[in-house]
ROBADO-708069 format. One record per residue: residue number from 1; residue in one letter; x, y, z of N, C-alpha, C, CB in turn. Coordinates in Angstrom, 3 decimals, m for minus. Glycine has a CB too. Example, Ala and Ser with C-alpha at 12.3 -4.5 7.8 and 13.67 -1.06 7.14 Angstrom:
2
+------+-------+----------+----------+----------+----------+----------+----------+----------+----------+----------+----------+----------+----------+
| keba | torgu |      n.x |      n.y |      n.z |     ca.x |     ca.y |     ca.z |      c.x |      c.y |      c.z |     cb.x |     cb.y |     cb.z |
+------+-------+----------+----------+----------+----------+----------+----------+----------+----------+----------+----------+----------+----------+
|    1 |     a |   13.190 |   m5.690 |    7.800 |   12.300 |   m4.500 |    7.800 |   13.200 |   m3.300 |    7.800 |   11.308 |   m4.473 |    9.046 |
|    2 |     s |   12.850 |   m2.250 |    7.080 |   13.670 |   m1.060 |    7.140 |   12.900 |    0.030 |    7.870 |   14.084 |   m0.598 |    5.725 |
+------+-------+----------+----------+----------+----------+----------+----------+----------+----------+----------+----------+----------+----------+
END
This chain:
70
+------+-------+----------+----------+----------+----------+----------+----------+----------+----------+----------+----------+----------+----------+
| keba | torgu |      n.x |      n.y |      n.z |     ca.x |     ca.y |     ca.z |      c.x |      c.y |      c.z |     cb.x |     cb.y |     cb.z |
+------+-------+----------+----------+----------+----------+----------+----------+----------+----------+----------+----------+----------+----------+
|    1 |     m |    0.833 |   m1.174 |    0.000 |    0.000 |    0.000 |    0.000 |    0.882 |    1.243 |    0.000 |   m0.950 |   m0.005 |    1.207 |
|    2 |     h |    0.358 |    2.263 |   m0.575 |    1.097 |    3.491 |   m0.703 |    0.641 |    4.497 |    0.345 |    0.938 |    4.062 |   m2.103 |
|    3 |     y |    1.568 |    5.345 |    0.735 |    1.269 |    6.368 |    1.741 |    0.114 |    7.263 |    1.287 |    2.518 |    7.221 |    2.027 |
|    4 |     n |    0.137 |    7.662 |    0.022 |   m0.909 |    8.555 |   m0.487 |   m2.278 |    7.893 |   m0.448 |   m0.587 |    8.991 |   m1.912 |
|    5 |     t |   m2.330 |    6.609 |   m0.728 |   m3.605 |    5.888 |   m0.700 |   m4.179 |    5.864 |    0.711 |   m3.427 |    4.452 |   m1.224 |
|    6 |     i |   m3.340 |    5.550 |    1.685 |   m3.803 |    5.483 |    3.071 |   m4.219 |    6.870 |    3.555 |   m2.703 |    4.901 |    3.985 |
|    7 |     r |   m3.456 |    7.891 |    3.184 |   m3.791 |    9.265 |    3.573 |   m5.132 |    9.679 |    2.976 |   m2.684 |   10.242 |    3.123 |
|    8 |     d |   m5.330 |    9.412 |    1.689 |   m6.581 |    9.788 |    1.036 |   m7.770 |    9.027 |    1.613 |   m6.486 |    9.539 |   m0.463 |
|    9 |     a |   m7.566 |    7.753 |    1.928 |   m8.648 |    6.969 |    2.537 |   m8.975 |    7.494 |    3.930 |   m8.262 |    5.477 |    2.611 |
|   10 |     a |   m7.957 |    7.913 |    4.682 |   m8.198 |    8.478 |    6.012 |   m8.970 |    9.790 |    5.906 |   m6.866 |    8.703 |    6.754 |
|   11 |     f |   m8.616 |   10.628 |    4.930 |   m9.358 |   11.874 |    4.736 |  m10.808 |   11.596 |    4.327 |   m8.669 |   12.743 |    3.673 |
|   12 |     g |  m11.002 |   10.626 |    3.456 |  m12.355 |   10.270 |    3.036 |  m13.190 |    9.743 |    4.183 |  m12.305 |    9.244 |    1.934 |
|   13 |     t |  m12.576 |    8.942 |    5.046 |  m13.283 |    8.414 |    6.211 |  m13.631 |    9.547 |    7.176 |  m12.430 |    7.340 |    6.925 |
|   14 |     a |  m12.703 |   10.472 |    7.352 |  m12.965 |   11.608 |    8.237 |  m14.124 |   12.444 |    7.693 |  m11.696 |   12.482 |    8.393 |
|   15 |     l |  m14.169 |   12.628 |    6.388 |  m15.288 |   13.370 |    5.802 |  m16.608 |   12.628 |    6.001 |  m15.043 |   13.613 |    4.306 |
|   16 |     a |  m16.566 |   11.299 |    5.904 |  m17.783 |   10.516 |    6.132 |  m18.242 |   10.637 |    7.583 |  m17.549 |    9.037 |    5.772 |
|   17 |     i |  m17.297 |   10.668 |    8.499 |  m17.644 |   10.799 |    9.918 |  m18.235 |   12.177 |   10.192 |  m16.403 |   10.561 |   10.810 |
|   18 |     l |  m17.617 |   13.199 |    9.628 |  m18.051 |   14.566 |    9.910 |  m19.307 |   14.987 |    9.155 |  m16.948 |   15.513 |    9.584 |
|   19 |     s |  m19.703 |   14.203 |    8.162 |  m20.872 |   14.590 |    7.377 |  m22.162 |   14.553 |    8.200 |  m21.007 |   13.680 |    6.170 |
|   20 |     g |  m22.219 |   13.675 |    9.186 |  m23.410 |   13.586 |   10.016 |  m24.578 |   12.918 |    9.325 |  m23.815 |   14.941 |   10.458 |
|   21 |     f |  m24.322 |   12.282 |    8.183 |  m25.387 |   11.626 |    7.432 |  m25.984 |   10.460 |    8.211 |  m24.860 |   11.140 |    6.089 |
|   22 |     w |  m25.127 |    9.735 |    8.918 |  m25.579 |    8.559 |    9.661 |  m25.020 |    8.633 |   11.076 |  m25.135 |    7.238 |    8.955 |
|   23 |     k |  m25.880 |    8.491 |   12.050 |  m25.471 |    8.540 |   13.451 |  m25.576 |    7.140 |   14.055 |  m26.344 |    9.555 |   14.250 |
|   24 |     p |  m24.450 |    6.510 |   14.364 |  m24.499 |    5.174 |   14.965 |  m25.018 |    5.242 |   16.414 |  m23.094 |    4.517 |   14.929 |
|   25 |     y |  m25.595 |    4.124 |   16.849 |  m26.174 |    4.073 |   18.185 |  m25.182 |    3.637 |   19.253 |  m27.347 |    3.148 |   18.189 |
|   26 |     s |  m24.131 |    2.929 |   18.852 |  m23.151 |    2.474 |   19.833 |  m21.745 |    2.715 |   19.301 |  m23.359 |    0.976 |   20.167 |
|   27 |     a |  m20.785 |    2.690 |   20.205 |  m19.389 |    2.910 |   19.819 |  m18.895 |    1.772 |   18.927 |  m18.494 |    3.036 |   21.070 |
|   28 |     f |  m19.305 |    0.546 |   19.236 |  m18.884 |   m0.603 |   18.431 |  m19.410 |   m0.481 |   17.003 |  m19.375 |   m1.918 |   19.069 |
|   29 |     e |  m20.664 |   m0.088 |   16.883 |  m21.278 |    0.082 |   15.563 |  m20.560 |    1.172 |   14.766 |  m22.774 |    0.427 |   15.705 |
|   30 |     a |  m20.220 |    2.248 |   15.427 |  m19.518 |    3.350 |   14.756 |  m18.127 |    2.909 |   14.312 |  m19.413 |    4.576 |   15.688 |
|   31 |     l |  m17.396 |    2.252 |   15.186 |  m16.043 |    1.801 |   14.858 |  m16.070 |    0.822 |   13.695 |  m15.378 |    1.152 |   16.081 |
|   32 |     f |  m16.986 |   m0.120 |   13.732 |  m17.099 |   m1.099 |   12.650 |  m17.435 |   m0.420 |   11.333 |  m18.160 |   m2.147 |   12.984 |
|   33 |     c |  m18.371 |    0.493 |   11.359 |  m18.791 |    1.200 |   10.144 |  m17.639 |    2.003 |    9.560 |  m19.981 |    2.126 |   10.441 |
|   34 |     y |  m16.918 |    2.730 |   10.393 |  m15.834 |    3.566 |    9.896 |  m14.652 |    2.731 |    9.401 |  m15.375 |    4.522 |   10.984 |
|   35 |     m |  m14.434 |    1.579 |   10.014 |  m13.383 |    0.681 |    9.513 |  m13.762 |    0.127 |    8.134 |  m13.141 |   m0.485 |   10.510 |
|   36 |     v |  m15.023 |   m0.207 |    7.956 |  m15.485 |   m0.704 |    6.656 |  m15.361 |    0.386 |    5.590 |  m16.949 |   m1.196 |    6.752 |
|   37 |     i |  m15.739 |    1.604 |    5.933 |  m15.598 |    2.715 |    4.984 |  m14.135 |    2.894 |    4.608 |  m16.164 |    4.028 |    5.582 |
|   38 |     f |  m13.231 |    2.836 |    5.582 |  m11.799 |    2.992 |    5.333 |  m11.284 |    1.892 |    4.403 |  m11.021 |    2.974 |    6.658 |
|   39 |     m |  m11.680 |    0.644 |    4.651 |  m11.222 |   m0.473 |    3.812 |  m11.764 |   m0.366 |    2.387 |  m11.649 |   m1.810 |    4.430 |
|   40 |     i |  m13.014 |    0.031 |    2.249 |  m13.591 |    0.193 |    0.915 |  m12.851 |    1.285 |    0.144 |  m15.096 |    0.528 |    1.010 |
|   41 |     l |  m12.585 |    2.400 |    0.814 |  m11.859 |    3.484 |    0.151 |  m10.453 |    3.059 |   m0.257 |  m11.786 |    4.700 |    1.062 |
|   42 |     i |   m9.764 |    2.316 |    0.599 |   m8.414 |    1.845 |    0.240 |   m8.477 |    0.946 |   m0.984 |   m7.761 |    1.087 |    1.423 |
|   43 |     s |   m9.417 |    0.016 |   m1.005 |   m9.486 |   m0.898 |   m2.147 |   m9.832 |   m0.154 |   m3.432 |  m10.517 |   m1.997 |   m1.887 |
|   44 |     l |  m10.739 |    0.820 |   m3.355 |  m11.096 |    1.592 |   m4.546 |   m9.931 |    2.451 |   m5.031 |  m12.305 |    2.476 |   m4.257 |
|   45 |     l |   m9.224 |    3.079 |   m4.120 |   m8.091 |    3.914 |   m4.514 |   m6.951 |    3.088 |   m5.105 |   m7.587 |    4.707 |   m3.317 |
|   46 |     e |   m6.687 |    1.916 |   m4.536 |   m5.639 |    1.048 |   m5.087 |   m6.025 |    0.533 |   m6.476 |   m5.372 |   m0.137 |   m4.139 |
|   47 |     t |   m7.297 |    0.199 |   m6.653 |   m7.763 |   m0.247 |   m7.965 |   m7.621 |    0.871 |   m8.996 |   m9.226 |   m0.716 |   m7.887 |
|   48 |     a |   m7.971 |    2.078 |   m8.616 |   m7.824 |    3.219 |   m9.528 |   m6.363 |    3.448 |   m9.881 |   m8.418 |    4.491 |   m8.904 |
|   49 |     r |   m5.467 |    3.297 |   m8.908 |   m4.035 |    3.462 |   m9.168 |   m3.537 |    2.393 |  m10.146 |   m3.235 |    3.393 |   m7.847 |
|   50 |     d |   m3.983 |    1.158 |   m9.959 |   m3.580 |    0.083 |  m10.870 |   m4.102 |    0.325 |  m12.280 |   m4.080 |   m1.266 |  m10.355 |
|   51 |     w |   m5.335 |    0.765 |  m12.404 |   m5.894 |    1.070 |  m13.728 |   m5.102 |    2.191 |  m14.391 |   m7.388 |    1.465 |  m13.616 |
|   52 |     q |   m4.741 |    3.199 |  m13.621 |   m3.976 |    4.315 |  m14.174 |   m2.624 |    3.838 |  m14.690 |   m3.783 |    5.411 |  m13.117 |
|   53 |     l |   m1.958 |    2.980 |  m13.941 |   m0.667 |    2.452 |  m14.390 |   m0.828 |    1.598 |  m15.641 |   m0.007 |    1.631 |  m13.277 |
|   54 |     r |   m1.896 |    0.798 |  m15.690 |   m2.141 |   m0.031 |  m16.876 |   m2.391 |    0.812 |  m18.117 |   m3.328 |   m0.954 |  m16.636 |
|   55 |     v |   m3.157 |    1.875 |  m17.972 |   m3.454 |    2.749 |  m19.107 |   m2.175 |    3.427 |  m19.596 |   m4.513 |    3.811 |  m18.718 |
|   56 |     c |   m1.344 |    3.881 |  m18.681 |   m0.084 |    4.520 |  m19.078 |    0.814 |    3.546 |  m19.824 |    0.649 |    5.070 |  m17.850 |
|   57 |     k |    0.895 |    2.314 |  m19.351 |    1.722 |    1.313 |  m20.028 |    1.156 |    0.990 |  m21.401 |    1.825 |    0.033 |  m19.185 |
|   58 |     k |   m0.172 |    0.919 |  m21.497 |   m0.809 |    0.600 |  m22.770 |   m0.584 |    1.716 |  m23.783 |   m2.309 |    0.358 |  m22.573 |
|   59 |     q |   m0.667 |    2.955 |  m23.357 |   m0.457 |    4.083 |  m24.260 |    0.989 |    4.124 |  m24.751 |   m0.817 |    5.401 |  m23.561 |
|   60 |     k |    1.949 |    3.766 |  m23.900 |    3.348 |    3.738 |  m24.306 |    3.601 |    2.625 |  m25.303 |    4.254 |    3.571 |  m23.093 |
|   61 |     s |    2.894 |    1.503 |  m25.164 |    3.107 |    0.376 |  m26.067 |    2.434 |    0.596 |  m27.415 |    2.590 |   m0.906 |  m25.436 |
|   62 |     l |    1.523 |    1.569 |  m27.520 |    0.827 |    1.828 |  m28.772 |    1.549 |    2.846 |  m29.657 |   m0.569 |    2.310 |  m28.483 |
|   63 |     t |    2.748 |    3.250 |  m29.265 |    3.490 |    4.198 |  m30.086 |    3.928 |    3.519 |  m31.376 |    4.713 |    4.757 |  m29.319 |
|   64 |     p |    4.055 |    4.266 |  m32.450 |    4.463 |    3.666 |  m33.732 |    5.832 |    3.001 |  m33.622 |    4.488 |    4.733 |  m34.839 |
|   65 |     a |    6.035 |    1.958 |  m34.425 |    7.290 |    1.202 |  m34.359 |    8.478 |    2.057 |  m34.752 |    7.220 |   m0.024 |  m35.257 |
|   66 |     s |    8.279 |    3.045 |  m35.610 |    9.405 |    3.884 |  m36.026 |    9.929 |    4.755 |  m34.887 |    8.993 |    4.765 |  m37.193 |
|   67 |     k |    9.104 |    5.075 |  m33.908 |    9.519 |    5.939 |  m32.810 |   10.071 |    5.138 |  m31.622 |    8.346 |    6.797 |  m32.357 |
|   68 |     q |    9.878 |    3.826 |  m31.617 |   10.318 |    3.049 |  m30.475 |   11.836 |    3.002 |  m30.343 |    9.775 |    1.656 |  m30.574 |
|   69 |     g |   12.555 |    3.032 |  m31.438 |   14.002 |    2.931 |  m31.372 |   14.674 |    4.251 |  m31.071 |   14.529 |    2.389 |  m32.651 |
|   70 |     q |   13.957 |    5.337 |  m31.076 |   14.586 |    6.663 |  m30.858 |   14.744 |    6.971 |  m29.412 |   13.777 |    7.760 |  m31.507 |
+------+-------+----------+----------+----------+----------+----------+----------+----------+----------+----------+----------+----------+----------+
END
């Protein structure tokens, strides 16, 4: 995992907590919910990073053959 991914997921979780959209009834329920939100955000951010790297590699491989040797 990358530092930026964990940082962004932590910020996203903090925004979810501060939004006040959902108020948990117990501390356990709140902790579980926020941990799930954090894990979902990490997995989504890592998937987006992998897709971005794949697209960059694919675009580099699609260059014309005449330019590859330069």
